[in-house]
Structure formats: C-alpha cells, structure tokens
C-alpha positions as CSV (number, residue, x, y, z in Angstrom):
1,X,-0.1,0.4,0.2
2,X,0.9,3.6,-0.4
3,X,0.8,6.3,2.6
4,X,1.5,9.8,1.9
5,X,2.9,11.0,5.1
6,X,1.3,15.1,4.5
7,X,-1.5,14.7,6.5
8,X,-2.4,14.5,10.3
9,X,-3.0,11.6,12.6
10,X,-6.4,9.9,12.7
11,X,-7.2,7.8,14.9
12,X,-9.0,4.7,13.8
13,X,-11.8,2.6,15.3
14,X,-11.8,-1.1,16.9
15,X,-14.1,-1.5,13.1
16,X,-11.5,0.5,11.5
17,X,-8.4,-1.8,13.2
18,X,-9.6,-4.8,11.7
19,X,-10.0,-4.4,8.3
20,X,-6.8,-3.0,7.8
21,X,-3.6,-4.5,6.6
22,X,-0.7,-5.7,9.7
23,X,1.6,-2.8,8.6
24,X,1.2,-0.1,10.2
25,X,2.6,3.3,10.3
26,X,2.7,6.6,12.4
27,X,4.0,9.9,11.7
28,X,4.7,13.3,14.3
29,X,4.9,17.0,13.0
30,X,3.9,20.0,13.9
31,X,2.1,23.3,12.5
32,X,4.0,26.1,12.2
33,X,0.8,28.3,12.1
34,X,-0.6,26.7,15.6
35,X,3.2,27.5,17.0
36,X,3.7,31.2,18.0
37,X,7.5,31.2,19.0
38,X,8.5,28.6,16.9
39,X,12.3,29.0,17.3
40,X,11.8,28.3,21.0
41,X,10.0,24.6,20.6
42,X,12.3,24.6,17.7
43,X,15.6,24.9,19.9
44,X,13.9,22.5,22.6
45,X,13.3,19.6,20.9
46,X,16.2,20.0,18.9
47,X,18.0,16.8,20.5
48,X,14.7,14.9,20.0
49,X,14.7,12.4,17.5
50,X,12.0,12.8,14.9
51,X,10.3,10.8,12.1
52,X,7.9,8.0,12.2
53,X,7.6,4.0,13.4
54,X,6.9,1.1,11.5
55,X,5.3,-2.0,13.1
56,X,4.3,-5.5,12.3
57,X,1.4,-5.3,14.6
58,X,-0.7,-2.3,15.7
59,X,0.4,-3.7,19.0
60,X,4.6,-3.4,17.9
61,X,7.3,-3.8,18.0
62,X,8.0,-0.1,16.4
63,X,11.0,0.4,14.6
64,X,11.7,4.5,14.2
65,X,13.1,5.9,10.9
66,X,14.6,9.0,11.0
67,X,12.5,11.7,8.6
68,X,16.6,11.9,7.1
69,X,16.4,9.6,4.4
70,X,19.7,8.8,2.1
71,X,18.8,7.6,-0.9
72,X,19.6,4.5,-0.6
73,X,18.7,0.5,0.2
74,X,18.1,0.4,4.0
75,X,18.3,-2.8,6.1
76,X,15.8,-2.2,8.8
77,X,14.7,-5.0,11.3
78,X,11.0,-5.6,12.5
79,X,10.3,-7.7,15.5
80,X,13.5,-9.7,14.3
81,X,12.7,-10.0,10.8
82,X,15.1,-8.8,7.9
83,X,13.2,-6.0,5.4
84,X,14.7,-3.7,3.4
85,X,13.8,0.0,3.4
86,X,14.0,2.0,-0.4
87,X,14.4,5.6,-0.9
88,X,13.9,6.9,-4.4
89,X,14.1,10.3,-5.7
90,X,10.4,10.8,-8.7
91,X,9.0,13.5,-9.5
92,X,11.1,15.6,-6.8
93,X,9.4,14.2,-4.0
94,X,11.1,11.0,-2.1
95,X,9.5,7.2,-1.6
96,X,10.0,5.5,0.8
97,X,9.7,1.8,0.3
98,X,9.2,-0.6,3.1
99,X,9.7,-4.5,0.8
100,X,11.3,-7.7,1.4
101,X,15.1,-8.6,0.7
102,X,13.8,-10.9,-2.4
103,X,12.5,-8.6,-5.6
104,X,11.1,-10.8,-8.8
105,X,12.6,-8.5,-12.2
106,X,10.6,-9.8,-14.9
107,X,13.0,-8.8,-18.0
108,X,10.2,-10.9,-21.0
109,X,7.9,-10.0,-23.4
110,X,5.1,-11.9,-21.8
111,X,3.2,-11.7,-18.1
112,X,4.9,-14.3,-15.7
113,X,2.2,-15.8,-12.8
114,X,5.1,-16.2,-10.0
115,X,3.9,-18.7,-6.3
116,X,5.7,-19.3,-3.5
117,X,5.4,-23.4,-2.1
118,X,6.1,-25.2,0.8
119,X,8.4,-28.1,0.0
120,X,6.9,-31.0,1.7
121,X,3.6,-29.7,0.2
122,X,5.0,-29.7,-3.8
123,X,3.8,-32.4,-5.4
124,X,0.2,-31.9,-4.2
125,X,1.0,-28.6,-5.6
126,X,2.1,-30.1,-9.3
127,X,-0.3,-29.8,-11.9
128,X,-1.1,-32.4,-13.9
129,X,0.8,-34.7,-11.2
130,X,-2.4,-37.3,-12.0
131,X,-2.9,-37.9,-8.4
132,X,-6.0,-37.6,-7.0
133,X,-5.2,-34.4,-5.4
134,X,-4.4,-32.5,-9.4
135,X,-7.2,-30.0,-9.5
136,X,-6.3,-31.4,-13.4
137,X,-6.1,-34.1,-15.4
138,X,-6.1,-35.3,-19.4
139,X,-7.7,-38.0,-20.3
140,X,-6.9,-39.9,-23.2
141,X,-7.9,-42.4,-26.5
142,X,-5.9,-43.6,-29.2
143,X,-6.9,-43.8,-32.8
144,X,-5.6,-47.0,-34.2
145,X,-5.1,-48.4,-38.3
146,X,-4.1,-50.4,-40.6
147,X,-2.7,-50.7,-43.7
148,X,-3.7,-53.0,-46.2
149,X,-1.7,-53.3,-49.8
150,X,-4.7,-53.5,-52.2
151,X,-6.7,-50.8,-50.3
152,X,-4.5,-48.3,-48.4
153,X,-4.7,-47.0,-44.7
154,X,-8.3,-48.2,-43.0
155,X,-10.3,-48.3,-39.6
156,X,-11.6,-52.2,-40.6
157,X,-10.5,-53.8,-37.0
158,X,-8.3,-56.5,-37.7
159,X,-6.7,-59.2,-35.4
160,X,-3.2,-58.5,-35.1
161,X,-0.7,-61.0,-33.5
162,X,-4.1,-63.0,-31.5
163,X,-5.8,-59.7,-30.5
164,X,-9.4,-58.1,-31.3
165,X,-9.0,-54.5,-31.5
166,X,-10.6,-51.9,-32.9
167,X,-10.5,-48.6,-34.2
168,X,-10.7,-46.9,-30.6
169,X,-9.3,-48.1,-27.3
170,X,-6.8,-47.5,-24.7
171,X,-3.1,-47.4,-24.9
172,X,-2.6,-50.5,-23.2
173,X,-5.2,-52.5,-26.2
174,X,-6.8,-54.0,-22.9
175,X,-10.3,-51.8,-24.2
176,X,-11.4,-51.6,-27.9
177,X,-14.1,-50.2,-29.5
178,X,-15.0,-50.0,-33.7
179,X,-17.0,-46.2,-32.4
180,X,-15.6,-43.6,-30.5
181,X,-15.8,-43.9,-27.0
182,X,-15.6,-40.8,-24.4
183,X,-15.0,-41.6,-20.8
184,X,-16.8,-40.9,-18.2
185,X,-16.9,-37.7,-16.3
186,X,-15.6,-38.7,-12.5
187,X,-18.0,-36.7,-9.9
188,X,-17.3,-33.3,-8.9
189,X,-14.9,-32.6,-12.5
190,X,-15.8,-30.7,-15.1
191,X,-14.3,-31.1,-19.4
192,X,-12.3,-27.5,-20.2
193,X,-11.0,-28.5,-23.4
194,X,-12.9,-30.1,-26.6
195,X,-11.1,-33.7,-27.9
196,X,-7.9,-32.5,-30.2
197,X,-5.4,-34.4,-31.2
198,X,-1.7,-34.6,-29.9
199,X,1.5,-33.9,-32.4
200,X,4.3,-33.3,-30.3
201,X,7.5,-34.7,-31.3
202,X,7.9,-38.1,-33.7
203,X,4.6,-38.0,-35.1
204,X,3.3,-36.7,-38.7
205,X,1.9,-33.5,-39.6
206,X,-1.9,-35.2,-38.3
207,X,-0.2,-37.0,-35.2
208,X,0.2,-40.6,-36.7
209,X,2.7,-42.8,-35.2
210,X,3.7,-45.4,-37.1
211,X,5.1,-49.0,-36.8
212,X,5.3,-52.8,-37.9
213,X,2.6,-54.2,-35.6
214,X,1.1,-53.2,-32.5
215,X,3.1,-55.2,-30.3
216,X,5.4,-52.9,-31.5
217,X,4.3,-49.6,-31.1
218,X,5.0,-49.0,-27.1
219,X,3.0,-45.1,-26.7
220,X,5.3,-43.2,-26.5
221,X,8.7,-45.0,-26.3
222,X,8.8,-46.9,-29.9
223,X,7.6,-45.4,-33.2
224,X,8.4,-43.8,-36.3
225,X,6.5,-40.4,-36.9
226,X,7.1,-41.9,-40.9
227,X,5.9,-44.7,-42.8
228,X,8.5,-47.0,-43.6
229,X,8.2,-50.7,-46.4
230,X,8.2,-53.0,-42.8
231,X,4.8,-51.3,-40.9
232,X,1.6,-52.1,-41.5
233,X,0.0,-50.1,-38.1
234,X,0.0,-46.4,-37.2
235,X,-2.4,-44.4,-34.4
236,X,-2.5,-41.7,-33.0
237,X,-3.2,-39.8,-29.2
238,X,-6.6,-37.9,-29.2
239,X,-6.5,-35.8,-25.1
240,X,-9.1,-33.7,-23.5
241,X,-8.5,-31.6,-20.0
242,X,-10.8,-32.2,-17.3
243,X,-11.2,-30.4,-13.9
244,X,-11.9,-30.3,-10.5
245,X,-14.9,-27.9,-9.5
246,X,-13.4,-25.4,-7.6
247,X,-16.0,-25.7,-4.2
248,X,-14.7,-29.6,-4.4
249,X,-10.9,-29.1,-4.7
250,X,-8.6,-30.2,-2.9
251,X,-7.0,-27.5,-1.0
252,X,-3.3,-25.9,-2.5
253,X,-0.6,-25.2,-0.3
254,X,1.0,-23.1,-2.5
255,X,0.1,-18.8,-2.7
256,X,0.1,-16.7,-5.8
257,X,2.0,-13.6,-5.4
258,X,1.9,-12.0,-8.3
259,X,2.0,-11.7,-11.8
260,X,4.2,-9.8,-13.6
261,X,3.9,-7.7,-17.0
262,X,6.6,-7.2,-19.1
263,X,9.3,-5.3,-17.6
264,X,8.3,-5.1,-14.0
265,X,8.9,-6.4,-11.3
266,X,7.5,-7.0,-8.0
267,X,8.7,-7.9,-4.4
268,X,8.1,-11.1,-2.5
269,X,5.9,-11.3,0.3
270,X,8.4,-11.3,4.0
271,X,7.2,-14.6,5.1
272,X,8.2,-16.3,1.8
273,X,12.3,-15.5,2.9
274,X,12.0,-16.7,6.1
275,X,14.7,-19.8,6.9
276,X,12.4,-22.4,8.6
277,X,9.2,-22.5,6.3
278,X,11.6,-23.8,3.4
279,X,9.8,-22.0,0.5
280,X,10.2,-22.6,-3.0
281,X,10.0,-20.4,-5.6
282,X,7.9,-21.0,-9.3
283,X,7.1,-19.5,-12.2
284,X,4.7,-20.2,-15.1
285,X,3.1,-17.9,-18.2
286,X,0.4,-16.0,-17.1
287,X,-3.2,-17.7,-19.2
288,X,-6.4,-16.5,-18.6
289,X,-8.0,-20.0,-20.3
290,X,-8.0,-23.3,-18.5
291,X,-6.1,-25.9,-20.9
292,X,-4.0,-23.2,-22.1
293,X,-1.6,-23.2,-18.8
294,X,1.8,-24.8,-18.1
295,X,2.8,-27.0,-15.3
296,X,5.2,-24.8,-12.5
297,X,8.3,-24.5,-13.4
298,X,11.2,-26.9,-12.4
299,X,15.4,-26.3,-12.5
300,X,18.6,-27.0,-14.2
301,X,21.6,-26.4,-13.1
302,X,24.6,-27.3,-16.6
303,X,26.4,-27.8,-13.1
304,X,29.7,-26.0,-15.0
305,X,27.6,-22.0,-14.7
306,X,30.3,-20.2,-12.9
307,X,33.4,-21.4,-14.9
308,X,34.2,-19.1,-18.6
309,X,33.1,-21.4,-21.9
310,X,36.9,-21.1,-22.9
311,X,38.0,-22.8,-19.6
312,X,35.3,-25.9,-20.4
313,X,36.2,-28.5,-22.6
314,X,34.2,-30.1,-24.7
315,X,34.4,-33.2,-22.8
316,X,33.8,-31.6,-19.8
317,X,30.4,-29.3,-21.6
318,X,29.3,-32.3,-23.3
319,X,29.2,-35.0,-19.9
320,X,27.7,-31.6,-18.8
321,X,24.5,-31.0,-20.9
322,X,24.2,-35.3,-20.7
323,X,23.5,-35.0,-16.5
324,X,21.4,-31.6,-17.3
325,X,19.5,-33.9,-19.9
326,X,17.6,-35.5,-17.4
327,X,16.2,-33.4,-14.5
328,X,15.3,-34.7,-10.6
329,X,11.8,-34.7,-9.8
330,X,11.3,-31.4,-8.3
331,X,14.6,-30.1,-9.0
332,X,13.0,-26.6,-7.7
333,X,14.8,-23.1,-6.2
334,X,14.8,-23.1,-2.8
335,X,14.1,-19.4,-1.1
336,X,15.9,-21.3,2.2
337,X,19.5,-22.2,0.6
338,X,20.3,-19.6,-2.2
339,X,23.6,-19.0,-4.4
340,X,24.5,-16.7,-7.0
341,X,24.3,-18.2,-10.7
342,X,22.7,-18.8,-13.9
343,X,20.1,-21.9,-14.0
344,X,17.5,-23.0,-16.5
345,X,13.7,-23.7,-15.7
346,X,10.7,-24.8,-17.8
347,X,7.3,-25.7,-17.4
348,X,5.9,-28.5,-19.4
349,X,2.5,-28.5,-21.3
350,X,-0.6,-28.9,-18.9
351,X,-2.0,-31.0,-21.8
352,X,0.9,-32.4,-23.4
353,X,-0.3,-30.9,-27.2
354,X,2.0,-27.9,-26.6
355,X,6.4,-27.7,-26.0
356,X,8.2,-26.9,-23.3
357,X,8.5,-23.4,-22.2
358,X,11.9,-21.9,-21.3
359,X,13.1,-19.7,-19.3
360,X,16.9,-18.7,-17.7
361,X,16.7,-17.6,-14.4
362,X,19.5,-14.9,-13.4
363,X,19.8,-15.4,-9.1
364,X,22.0,-12.6,-7.5
365,X,22.1,-11.1,-4.4
366,X,23.7,-7.3,-3.6
367,X,25.4,-6.5,-0.1
368,X,23.1,-3.6,2.5
369,X,24.5,-3.6,5.9
370,X,22.8,-3.0,9.0
371,X,23.5,-1.0,12.0
372,X,26.4,-3.6,13.9
373,X,28.0,-3.6,9.8
374,X,26.6,-7.3,9.4
375,X,26.4,-7.9,5.7
376,X,22.5,-8.6,4.6
377,X,22.0,-9.8,1.6
378,X,19.0,-8.3,-0.9
379,X,18.3,-10.8,-3.5
380,X,17.0,-10.0,-7.0
381,X,15.5,-12.9,-9.6
382,X,15.6,-12.2,-13.3
383,X,13.8,-14.3,-15.5
384,X,14.3,-13.7,-19.0
385,X,13.6,-15.2,-22.2
386,X,16.2,-18.3,-22.6
387,X,17.1,-17.4,-26.8
388,X,16.8,-13.3,-28.1
389,X,16.9,-13.3,-32.4
390,X,17.6,-9.9,-33.2
391,X,16.2,-8.6,-36.6
392,X,19.1,-5.3,-37.8
393,X,18.6,-5.6,-41.3
394,X,16.2,-2.8,-43.0
395,X,13.8,-5.6,-43.3
396,X,11.4,-7.5,-41.7
397,X,11.8,-11.2,-41.2
398,X,10.3,-14.4,-40.9
399,X,11.4,-17.0,-38.7
400,X,11.6,-20.4,-38.2
401,X,13.8,-22.0,-34.5
402,X,14.2,-25.6,-34.9
403,X,16.0,-28.6,-32.8
404,X,17.6,-31.1,-34.1
405,X,16.8,-34.4,-31.4
406,X,19.0,-37.1,-31.0
407,X,17.4,-39.5,-33.8
408,X,19.0,-36.4,-36.3
409,X,15.2,-35.0,-36.9
410,X,14.3,-31.3,-37.2
411,X,11.7,-30.8,-35.2
412,X,10.0,-26.6,-35.3
413,X,9.9,-25.4,-32.0
414,X,8.8,-21.3,-33.2
415,X,8.2,-19.6,-35.9
416,X,6.9,-15.8,-36.2
417,X,8.2,-12.2,-37.4
418,X,10.3,-9.8,-36.3
419,X,11.1,-6.3,-36.9
420,X,13.5,-4.5,-38.3
421,X,15.4,-2.8,-36.0
422,X,13.1,-5.1,-33.3
423,X,13.5,-9.0,-31.5
424,X,11.9,-12.4,-31.1
425,X,11.6,-14.1,-27.8
426,X,12.8,-17.3,-27.6
427,X,10.6,-19.6,-25.2
428,X,10.4,-23.2,-26.7
429,X,14.0,-24.2,-28.2
430,X,15.9,-26.0,-25.6
431,X,19.4,-24.7,-25.5
432,X,21.0,-27.9,-23.9
433,X,20.7,-29.4,-28.3
434,X,21.3,-27.8,-31.6
435,X,19.1,-24.6,-32.7
436,X,18.8,-24.4,-36.4
437,X,17.2,-20.7,-38.1
438,X,15.5,-20.6,-40.9
439,X,14.4,-17.2,-42.3
440,X,13.0,-15.0,-44.9
441,X,13.6,-11.4,-45.2
442,X,11.0,-9.2,-47.2
443,X,12.0,-8.0,-50.9
444,X,12.8,-11.5,-51.9
445,X,15.1,-12.5,-49.4
446,X,15.8,-17.0,-48.3
447,X,18.8,-18.2,-47.3
448,X,20.9,-20.4,-49.5
449,X,20.9,-24.0,-47.7
450,X,17.7,-24.6,-46.1
451,X,18.5,-24.6,-42.4
452,X,21.6,-22.8,-40.7
453,X,23.5,-23.9,-37.3
454,X,23.7,-21.0,-34.7
455,X,23.5,-22.4,-31.7
456,X,25.5,-25.3,-30.7
457,X,26.3,-25.7,-27.0
458,X,28.8,-28.3,-27.0
459,X,30.6,-27.7,-29.6
460,X,31.0,-23.9,-30.1
461,X,30.5,-24.6,-33.9
462,X,27.8,-23.0,-34.6
463,X,28.2,-19.9,-38.3
464,X,29.7,-17.0,-37.6
465,X,27.8,-15.9,-41.3
466,X,25.1,-17.0,-44.2
467,X,24.9,-16.8,-47.3
468,X,21.2,-15.2,-48.3
469,X,20.2,-15.0,-52.4
470,X,17.2,-12.4,-54.4
471,X,15.1,-14.4,-55.7
472,X,14.3,-11.9,-58.2
473,X,18.1,-10.2,-58.6
474,X,19.7,-13.3,-58.0
475,X,22.1,-11.4,-56.3
476,X,24.2,-13.4,-52.8
477,X,24.5,-11.8,-49.5
478,X,26.5,-12.7,-46.7
479,X,24.5,-12.1,-43.4
480,X,26.6,-11.5,-40.2
481,X,25.8,-13.7,-36.8
482,X,27.1,-12.4,-33.4
483,X,26.5,-14.1,-30.7
484,X,26.3,-13.1,-27.0
485,X,26.0,-16.1,-24.8
486,X,26.2,-14.7,-21.5
487,X,28.8,-15.4,-18.6
488,X,27.3,-19.0,-18.0
489,X,25.5,-21.9,-19.9
490,X,22.1,-20.5,-18.4
491,X,22.2,-17.4,-19.0
492,X,20.2,-15.4,-21.4
493,X,21.5,-15.3,-24.7
494,X,20.9,-13.1,-27.6
495,X,21.4,-13.9,-31.6
496,X,21.7,-10.7,-34.0
497,X,22.3,-10.8,-37.7
498,X,23.2,-7.9,-39.8
499,X,24.8,-6.8,-42.7
500,X,27.8,-3.9,-42.1
501,X,26.7,-1.4,-44.9
502,X,22.6,-0.7,-46.5
503,X,22.2,2.0,-48.9
504,X,18.5,4.0,-48.3
505,X,17.9,6.5,-51.5
506,X,16.2,9.3,-49.7
507,X,15.8,10.9,-52.6
508,X,13.1,11.1,-55.4
509,X,16.3,11.1,-57.8
510,X,16.1,6.6,-58.9
511,X,20.1,6.0,-58.6
512,X,21.9,3.2,-59.5
513,X,25.2,1.4,-57.8
514,X,28.4,0.0,-59.1
515,X,30.5,-1.6,-56.5
516,X,34.6,-1.9,-57.0
517,X,38.1,-2.0,-56.1
518,X,40.5,0.8,-56.0
519,X,44.1,2.2,-55.0
520,X,44.1,5.4,-52.8
521,X,47.7,7.2,-53.1
522,X,48.5,10.1,-51.2
523,X,49.3,13.8,-52.3
524,X,47.7,13.5,-55.9
525,X,46.3,16.3,-58.0
526,X,42.6,16.4,-56.7
527,X,41.5,17.0,-60.2
528,X,43.1,13.1,-60.9
529,X,40.1,11.8,-59.6
530,X,38.2,9.4,-62.5
531,X,35.8,7.1,-62.7
532,X,36.8,3.7,-63.0
533,X,39.6,2.4,-66.2
534,X,36.4,0.2,-67.8
535,X,33.7,3.1,-68.1
536,X,34.4,5.3,-71.4
537,X,35.3,8.7,-71.0
538,X,37.5,9.2,-68.0
539,X,38.3,12.6,-67.9
540,X,34.6,13.1,-67.9
541,X,34.1,13.5,-64.9
542,X,37.1,15.9,-64.0
543,X,36.0,18.4,-66.6
544,X,32.3,18.1,-65.3
545,X,33.0,18.5,-62.0
546,X,35.2,22.1,-63.3
547,X,32.5,23.3,-65.8
548,X,29.4,22.8,-62.5
549,X,28.3,25.3,-60.4
550,X,28.5,22.9,-57.7
551,X,32.4,22.1,-58.0
552,X,33.9,20.4,-55.6
553,X,37.1,22.5,-55.4
554,X,34.9,25.6,-53.8
555,X,32.9,23.6,-51.6
556,X,33.5,23.7,-47.4
557,X,33.3,19.8,-47.7
558,X,35.1,19.5,-51.2
559,X,38.1,16.6,-51.3
560,X,41.0,19.9,-52.0
561,X,39.4,20.9,-48.2
562,X,40.3,17.2,-47.3
563,X,43.6,16.6,-48.3
564,X,44.6,15.1,-52.2
565,X,42.8,11.6,-53.0
566,X,44.5,10.1,-56.4
567,X,42.4,6.9,-57.0
568,X,42.4,3.8,-59.3
569,X,40.1,1.4,-60.2
570,X,41.0,-1.9,-60.5
571,X,37.3,-3.8,-61.3
572,X,34.1,-4.1,-61.1
573,X,33.3,-6.3,-58.5
574,X,29.3,-6.2,-58.4
575,X,26.1,-4.1,-60.9
576,X,23.6,-2.9,-59.0
577,X,20.9,-1.4,-61.6
578,X,17.3,-2.0,-59.7
579,X,16.4,1.0,-58.5
580,X,13.0,0.2,-57.5
581,X,14.1,-1.1,-54.2
582,X,14.6,0.6,-50.3
583,X,17.2,-0.3,-49.7
584,X,20.3,-1.9,-50.9
585,X,22.4,-4.2,-48.3
586,X,25.9,-5.2,-49.5
587,X,28.7,-7.2,-47.9
588,X,31.3,-5.4,-48.7
589,X,34.1,-8.1,-47.1
590,X,33.6,-11.0,-49.3
591,X,34.4,-8.1,-52.3
592,X,37.4,-8.0,-51.3
593,X,38.0,-11.7,-49.9
594,X,37.2,-12.6,-53.7
595,X,39.7,-10.3,-55.4
596,X,43.1,-9.8,-54.1
597,X,43.7,-7.8,-51.4
598,X,46.5,-6.1,-52.1
599,X,47.8,-4.3,-55.5
600,X,51.7,-3.0,-56.2
601,X,52.5,0.3,-56.1
602,X,55.2,2.2,-58.1
603,X,57.3,2.2,-55.0
604,X,57.0,-1.3,-54.7
605,X,55.0,-0.8,-51.4
606,X,51.8,-2.7,-51.1
607,X,48.8,-0.7,-50.6
608,X,45.5,-2.4,-49.1
609,X,42.7,-2.7,-51.7
610,X,39.2,-0.9,-50.8
611,X,36.2,-1.5,-52.0
612,X,34.5,2.0,-53.3
613,X,30.8,2.2,-54.2
614,X,30.3,5.1,-57.8
615,X,26.9,5.9,-58.3
616,X,24.6,7.1,-61.7
617,X,21.2,9.0,-61.2
618,X,19.2,6.6,-63.0
619,X,19.8,4.5,-66.0
620,X,22.6,7.2,-67.0
621,X,25.8,5.6,-68.1
622,X,27.8,7.8,-65.8
623,X,29.3,6.9,-62.7
624,X,30.4,9.0,-59.8
625,X,34.2,8.9,-59.4
626,X,33.9,6.0,-56.2
627,X,34.4,6.9,-52.6
628,X,35.4,4.1,-50.5
629,X,32.8,2.8,-47.9
630,X,36.3,2.4,-45.1
631,X,36.4,5.7,-45.5
632,X,33.5,6.8,-45.6
633,X,31.9,5.1,-42.4
634,X,35.2,6.9,-40.7
635,X,33.2,10.1,-42.0
636,X,35.9,11.0,-44.4
637,X,33.9,11.7,-47.1
638,X,31.0,13.9,-45.6
639,X,28.6,14.5,-48.3
640,X,30.8,14.0,-51.2
641,X,27.7,11.3,-52.1
642,X,25.1,14.2,-52.5
643,X,27.3,17.1,-54.6
644,X,28.6,13.8,-56.9
645,X,24.7,13.1,-57.4
646,X,24.3,16.6,-57.7
647,X,26.4,17.0,-60.5
648,X,25.7,13.7,-62.6
649,X,21.3,15.2,-61.9
650,X,22.9,18.7,-63.6
651,X,25.2,18.5,-66.2
652,X,25.0,14.2,-67.8
653,X,21.4,13.6,-67.6
C-alpha cells in the first residue's frame, strides 16, 4: 500500500482496525501556524529524535525511522525479521518502500505468474501430477489404423497377433471399440477442452505414429513419425482436459503472490524469506484459459555455470549437457538455500500438445549492511527468455527456430515475424540441443541452405555468417551473425543478424550503383580523380566538376579541403541497377575476399585495396568516382556523395 505522510494522524476505531493490513505507520509533525514561538520550540526539541515508526502489528514492536533518509537501500529489522527500506526520488519527492529482501524482475515480453510453495507440499501442488490431489487431469483415447496393400490405410478392426482390436482403444489395448468412446466424467469434475489430436514430437503432421504391429508400437517409447515399407500399423492420441470443481477441490498449500507484467518487478512476501518456512519459488506463463496453462516451473543447473566457456573442455561440456538432460524430480529454487548463479527453468505443458516453455533465471544478490555492520543479502530473481533473436537488417523477417533431435530429425519449435530493428523472444528452444534457423527476409531474400546452425553449446561450432539469395535478381549476400552467450551456459543468449552496410535512397532521384575495388595514393592532384578505368570517357567527370557551379573545388566539404587523393579502380565487383529497392544491403568483406586484397604500387610497396561505391542517376551510364566504404564509415567523405549526385543530375542526364 502507499501512505503519503502529509496530513494529520487520525485514529482508527475497532471496526476500521480489523479491516486494516498488518503494516501500521505512525508519524509525528507540527504546524508552524499553531506555534507562536516556533524557534524556541524548535530549540527545545533539537535533541529529540523525529520521524516515523513502523510496526508489523498495531501493538508493535515499533521500529523508528529518521526523517532524513538517504537515497539508498537500508536494512531494517522488524520483530527479528529483516526488511529492505528503499528510498527513491520521483518527481522531486522521496518515496520510501518497505519490502522483503527478495525481488522478482520479469525481463521477458509476456506476463508471468509467480508463486511460492512449501517443499513438503510440492507434489500435491504440481498441476498435471495425475494424483488424486490434482485439480486438472488429461484423458486419452487412441485411434488405430491398419495398412492394406490394395486399399491403403483402413479403420476396419483386425486381429493383430491374436489381439482383437477395434479402431478406438485405450493405451494398453485392454479395451477397444469400433466407435469412438469417451471416458466417464467422474463426479465433481468438468470438461475444460474439446477432444484434440496430440501432435508431439516424432509424429507426422496429422499426429500418426507408425510401427510394424501394435506390439511394437509401445507409445510413446518406440514409434516412427513416417511410414517405412515394413510398417502396417499406425495410431494417434486424442486428449481432453478435465478440471475438479472449485468447491470440491483439495486445498493446495500454494500462494500465488503476483502476476508480473513484462519488464516489471515485484517483491516477494516477507514471510517467503523466513528460512524455517522452507519455501520454493516457481513461475509459469500467465494464461486466462485453463487448457492453455503450463505446469509450475522446475529448474536445471548445468553444473559449469561458474566457469567461463573458454575454460570448459568440449568433453566436460558434453558430459554436463548430458547429465542435465534428465532433470531430477521437483528440482526447484529453494528460497532458504540460495546462491548467486544462472539456472535453466522449464514449464512442461499441461495437455501435452504444446512444447516446453524455457526461461533463464538469474539469481543475484547485493549486500546491504546493518547498524552492526553485519552483511544482509538483498536477492533479485531475473526471469528472461533463454534465447533472443535480434533483427538488425533493414527489412522485416520471418523466422523459424528448429531443434535437432537425438535421432537427427529437425523439429520446429517456434515461428514468427520480427520487425527491422526488433527482437523475438524464443521460449520453446532447448539450448542443450543444436538450434537451427530458417529465415525469409522481406524483398525476396531466402537462405541459400535449408537451415543454418545458429547455436550449439556442445561444440561452439555455430556459424558466424550465412548466405542469402534474392530470388528476383539472384544477388548473393552474406549476413553476419553475432553471438552473445552470456557469462554462463544458463544465461540468456542473444543472436544478432546484420550486414555491415546498407544504402537508403531518401531522395526522389532514382539511383544505380556499382561496387568497385580501388587503390588510393595520397598527395596527388585532386583534379586527377576519375571513374573506373573500364568506363568510357575517363576524364569526363573531371571536366564536369570544373564547369559545374556545384564544383567540389569550391565546396566547404570538398576533397580539396580534406587533402588530395588519387584513385585508381582495379575492377568492378557488382552492378546494382534496380532503382526500385528501398534498401540495398551490402557485405563488402566478400568482395575483397573474392579478389586480390593488396596491390603493388610504383614504389614497390603494397597498399590495401578498398571497396568503394559509385553512383549514377537513373539509367545514365556516367558514374561518380568511387567513394571508399571504409572512409565513408569514418566520415572522411562527409556529404561528398550528395555533391556527386547533384553534379550528375545537373549535367549528365
């Protein structure tokens, strides 16, 4: 609650006091207008302690707070329980927040539901535990079909190894029927979803799994997601969720403390940090619909979080990843046994038709000191997506994130669209496996390969760049990939996609471009600047520059004022004549790699070749001098391209 300390204190009668919370504030103050001799009164109380008092109950005990509060976090002890008293400044006023020594920060882009639960009550508080204390359950019915060489797949019941089996059956085939049957709804339960086909991993797009016969189709431990020549049986799983009615549900010792909005934070109840309580912290994505809910989170510790990745051998990393692939049951964040580290957190799906939900949890603490200089830890739990995809390209992109299973199959985990300059939060990818990316960029750009390996924490052999092709022009472009893997394996990962340069034509003049390789020598006459040797009329641009009223010789930003440069073009690397494009993306490092990187000068010294850009107006054949991309990036040729375009527009076309 919020209490402004600006008005007179008012007493509470017994009825009002019963409706109040446990936190009680008291404030002492005076009004100058009612004190005739304010200075003498002030001197009489100069040695008295002023401020306000806080107690956990109306009867105390009370803890005094001075009126002079520094902008910091002050530890306070109320009835032998530690609190954080945080002083901040907002709109010129001090705000004092009394909270517990634990804060939840939601750094993701979705709402998170936060709860605390006693460790000894954890089993009865886990959704989808399939025990009598669970408030949700999933019923299942299996659909069976047989393959006939003459007629294909049929639902006619058949005798399979002496087992008379109908089209619909239970999992163990103990009961079957020709017609669909629905399990009986127990008393005090209600259906919360319709019947749905479960499309988990290793099934085809329609949910079918294949095997040679029913006995070999031991769901879900042995099946194939596509038919082989020896497969004559297939089946799929239909599921429906039911929920125990609220008035009949078993009381669950779980406290849902908050629903935290994206990029927001909240403090845990102070009772959650009492060690004798032995509570655990769990979260899950907030969902209004019960059939879209997840189980409460559990955690995985990869074991090598405290070591930098460079100090972890490939063998130890593989051993760590394999050990973490089988989590221990009820592995949770115990609030009575905290340490600073990063852990993986996952929420299993309620119904089984969705994917696991992965989060990175950063557990950190700052030290605040009490009056006796005893350190007290102020804990912070930061929840974030395990992977983030940043699009630094000038175009919107459609992406898909894939995992490579142990069998070598590619499984799509997440699909979406990320805007230019935007980010996509990836929650469905298990970073202990190889992560692949497929990408479609606006303006007809597609991957040269089917998928690119963008993350592999086992070998760290993920790509640093990949090729894309524009279908309309067949232009090739190398997209660079930057990996920010964090300080530990469980820290949030960021993958950035970018190209070093792109061109945006903000004028109303259509332009064409040539990418050339040039040599440059210093201390030459500025009038010797010329176009690439392969172009006709090599001296025409110099004549234009001399005769035009926009001549660079008399410009305040001309080459003359910056130093004379002599330029020689060695070859044309690419011609870009499509003037209708909004952006022209370039990866000049590949131009240099495809040609000779150094050239021998007249004095037998080698100078590095540079990639430059030449500009022409519309479909004119007269191109400007080549402006080095490297020097343009360092603002050596500031505004020169603008002058060159003005020259070409005024005289050549």
